[in-house]
N, C-alpha and C positions, 0 to 999 in steps of 0.2 A: 525522559526517564523520571520515575517517581522520586522524590528527594529521600525517602526511606530506603530505597534501593541503593541509591548513592552513597548513603552513610554506611550501610551495611558493606559495601565494597570497600570503604576506607577502613572500617572497623576490621575486617577480614584480613586486609594487608597487614595492619599493626599487629593484629593478633599473631598471625604467622611470623612477623618479625620478632616478637617477644618470646616465642616459643624457641626461637633459634637462640635468643639471648639466655633463656632459661636452661636450655641444653647446655650452654657453654658454663653457667653457673654451677649445673649439676656436676660437670666434669672436674671442675676446680673444686668444688666441695669434696668429692670423693677422694681427691689426690691429696687432701690436706691430712697429716697424721696428728697434728696437735689438736687434741681434743679441746682444750682450754681455750684456744685461739679461733676455733672453727667460726663462730658467730661473728667475730670481729673480722675475720679473714673474708667471709662471704659477704658481709655489709661493704667492705672495702672494694671487693670485686664487683658488686653490683653498682657502686657509684662510679667506679672506675669505667665500667663497660657502659654505664649511662652516658657519661660524658664522651667516652671514646666512640661509640656507635650511634646511640639513639639521639643524641642532641644534633649532631651534623646530619643525620638522615632526616630528622623532622624538617630542618631548615631547607635542606636540598629537596625533599619531597614536594613540600607546599611552593617552593619557589619554582619548582619545574611545572607544577600542576597549574598554577594561578599565572604564571608569567611566561615561562619558556615555552610551553605549549601553544597558548593562543597567539603569542606575539611573533613566534618564529616558526616553529614546526607545523602548525595549522596553515602557515602562510607558504608552507614548502620551502623555507630559508634553511635549508639542511646544513649548510656550512657555519651560519650563525648560530644555529641550534647546538651544534657540537662545541662551538667555541665558548658560548656563554653557558653552556651546560658545565663544561669543565672549569670555568671560572667560579660558578656558583658552587660547585663541589668543593673547590679549593678553599673558598672563602669560608664555606661551613666548616670544614676541616680545621682551618686555622683558629675559628672561633672556639671549636671543641678543644683544641689543644691548650689554648690560652686558659679556658678554664680547668683543664686538668692541671696545669702548671700552678694555677692560683691555689686549687686545693691541696696540692702536694706542699707547696711552699708554706701554706698556713698550718699544715700539719693535720688535716682533716682527713687525708687518705695517704696511704703509703705509696712511694713510687713503684710503678709497675716493673721497672728494672730493679732487680734485687740488689745490684751494685750501688744503686742510688746516685752516686756521683756521675755516671754515665748518662743520666736522665736526658739532659740537654743535647748531648751529643747524637742522640737517636731521634731528634726532633723532625728531621727531614723523612726519615723512613717512617716515623709515627704519622706525620701528616699525609704522606702518600697512601699508607694503608687506610687511613680514616677517609681520604678523598675517595678511594675505591669503593668502600662500603657506602658512602654517601651517593655515589653515582649509581650504584645497584639500586637504592632506594628511589633515586630520581628516575631512573628508567621503569621502575615499578609504577611511578607516579604518571608517566607518560602513557604506559599501556593503559591504565585505568581511564585516565582522561580521554585517550584516543578511543576506547571502547564506548563511553559515554556518549561522546560527541557523534561517533558513528551510528549509535542507537537512536539518538535524538534526530539526526538528519534523516535516517530511513523512516522515522515516525512522521517526520514533517513532510517528507515526499509523499507517505501514503495519505496523510491528511489532505494535502494539496491535489493529490490525484483524485480523492474521493470528492473533493469540492468541485474540482473540474467536472468530473463525471455527473454531479448532480446538477450542475449549472447547464452543461450540455444538453442532459437529459430534458430538463426544464424547457430550454429553447425549442428543442425538437418537438415536445409535446405542445407547445404554444402554437407550433405551425401545423400540427396535426388535427387538433381539435376544431378550430374554426373551419377547416377544409372539409372535413366530413359532415359538419353540421350544414354548411352551405349546399353540399350536394344532395343531402337527403331532403332539406326543406324544398329544393327545386323539383324533386321528384314527387313529392306530396302535392306541390302546387299544380303539377301537371294532371295528377290523378283526382283532384278536387273537381276539375273542370269536367272530367269524363264520368265519375260516379262518386258522388258524396258519400254513400253508404260504405263503399269499398274503402274510400279515403280515410274513414274513422278507424278501421281495421289496421290501416297502415300507419295512422297516427300512433296506434298503440305500439307498433314495431318501432316507430322513431323514439317514442318515449323509453322504451327498453334500451334503444342505442344511447341515447342521451344519458341514461342512468349508468349505463356500462362506461361511458367516457368519462363521467363525472366521478365514479366511485373507483371502478375497478381497474382504470388505467393508473391510479395513483399509488398502486403496490408494485414491487419489482417482479412479482410473478402471479400468475392465476392459473386456475385449472384449464387445461387444453380444452375440455368440454365446453366452457364458458366462451372461449374464443371461437369455437366453431359455431356455437349459437349465435354470436355476433356476427360472423360471416354469413351464415344463413339468412339472418334478418337483412343485412346489408344487401346481399344479392337480391332478396325479394323486393327490396325498394327500388332497385336498379332495373328491375324487370317491368316496373310499372310503364314504362314508356314503350313497351313492344308487345304485340299480341303473340309473337312466336315463342311458344313454351319450350322450345329446344334452343333458344338463343344461348342459354348459359347451362353448363353442366358442372356439377358439384359432386365429387366422389371421395369417400373416405374408405380407407383400407387398413384394417388393422384393429386392436382392441383399445377402447377408450377408457383406461384405468384412471388412477389418481395422477397422471402425469402433468406437470405444470409447465409453463412456458411464459415468456415475458408478454405483456399485453400489446396487442396490435403490432405483432411482427408481419403477419402474412396480409393484412388488410391494405397497406399501400400499393402492393403489387397488383391486387385485385382491382383497386381503385384506377390505377394506371391503365389497366386492361380495358376497363370500361369506356376510358376516355379515348383510348386509340382505336377501339373496335367501332366503327360507326355504321356498319351495315347490320342492322337488326333483323333483317330477313334471312340471314344465313343461320343454318344449324351449326351448332357448337361453334359459334363464332368465339366464344370464351369458354375455355376448359380449365377447370380448377381440380386437382387432385391432391390429396393428403395421405401419405403411407406412414404408418405408425408401426414401429417395432421396438425390441428392447434396446437396440444400440442407438438409434436416432430416429428423427422425424423428418421425412422429406416432403417438400412442398413443391407442387409443380402448378405453374400458371401460364397457359398459353392463350394467345389471343390473335384472330386474324386482322389485318389492317391493310389500309390503302396506302402504299409508298408514296404515291403522289399527293396526298393530302398532308398540308401543313397546319399543324395547331397552333393556336395563339400561345403566347409565352405563359400567360396567365391560366390557361387551360391545361397545362401540362402535369398538374397534380404535384405529388411530392417527388423531387428528383432522386434519381438513382444514388447520387453522391450522399445526399442526406440519409436515404434508407441504409447505404452501406456504412455510413458513419456510426449510425445508431446501432447496427449489428456488431461493429467492432467494438463499441462501448459495452455492450450486453454480452455477447458471445465472443470475447477475443480468443482466437485460436481454437474455438470449438464450433465453428460453422464454416461452411462452403458456399459461395454464391456464384452462380454461373448464368450469365444472360447471353442467349443466343437471338440474333436478329437475321432472319432469312428474307427472301424475297416478299413474302406477305405473311409470315408467321413470326410472332414475337414470343420467346420462350424464357421463362425464368425458372432456375432449378436451385432451391434452397434447401440445404441439409443442416440440421442441427443435431450435433452429437449428444447423446444423453438428454435428450430434450425434456 
């Protein structure tokens, strides 16, 4: 919490406290019928109330604030908090009472007890009342200190959460980028052997992909249209290795408005689909669909695979655990992910609410 706000909280407390004192003085002032002595009586009342209420309250307030709260209450030592709190209030009241008696004996103020001679006899009662007032001020200090501490802890947790988020996202992106670059370069290498002229065309697509990965993925959100353009270029690069034009189908349903989405949310599933779909002669071996409506964006990716084929560990692409972790970071409680693995069909259903 900003220092200025903390100072304002303290000032606000003491302003309220002084208002109460002022009300007490006003009542005393109006009850006086001796016009000549009114000024002296008000001054006497102010000094008496200052020693009676304000001095013990100041001592107790800051003792509770700087000592009692951090050393006992914050450590959840409730019984010690109550015990030392009462001791502090009592000591503050005794100090205030001693000052009152000093000013009375020196003749600087009049005894609050009209009888005068009974002043000392009411010492215990006076100290008890002063202790009670001081304790109320101390409780106010605990409330203010507790609120400030709570606010700072919430702020610290948010900052730590944000740092953890940024760190995890950076680690995930570090695993994403080299993987995509490796795949696309392999595809271009295959195409160069077959058709150098066509390879030049795909090199331009690769350039666009690299530009997308270097610049667009650094932001938290991009236009859905750009994400789709990236997917289309990625699919084109993957189709280099097959002459079957129906090997992959990509369908979009809905209106592409100014909808935004986190970059590279869908591509890991598409990448894994290409890695697990080995028979390039099959029509619709990979099917990618995107449904866009006002409430959500639904992504469906299905691929046919050979259940008897075992992929090498390094060829498995980005794992589902890491993909799910990224989704949880970006779209916590705003997405549903369902993965269905049947005999020869692997399906991914991802819905992002208010995408």
